C-alpha positions, 0 to 999 in steps of 0.5 A: 726209411723212417715212418712218415706221418701227418701231424694235425694240430688246431690253433685258435687263429692264423697268428698262433698257427703261423708261430707254431708252424715256423717254430716246428720247421725252424727246429727241424721237428717237421719238414713243412706245414700247411695252414688251412683257414676256415676250420669250424670245430664243434666239440665238448669242453668242460661239459659244454658244446663249443663252436669255434673257428680255428686254423688247422696245421697239417705237418709232415714229419716222422714218427720218431719226432712225434714226442718232441713235436708234442712237447714243443707244441704244448710249450707254444700253444695257448690251449690247455689241451691242444689237438696234436694227433698223427696219422701214418702216410701209407704211400707217397712219392718216394722222393717227397718222403725222402725229403721229409725224412732228410728235413727233420734230421 
């Protein structure tokens, strides 16, 4: 079984987030995406503290797909440096994790 991961991506709004999510699912880079609204991000950018409203994409995939995910999100995203990070899924329903793996092949 492949290493299953959660990929976290922030986007400036629902429209861009949904477009990225649909593309990643359609291209079988991720099995599914949850879009979480109402995220408030406070971060340093170009020497200034920023306070922005964003959406958070929670994507399920495998570690072997991560390079392609990064490349595709960079093509689709409006940010110069989009957040694209992954966390391993340590434990989960075997059937669900198998579905994720099948969905991205």
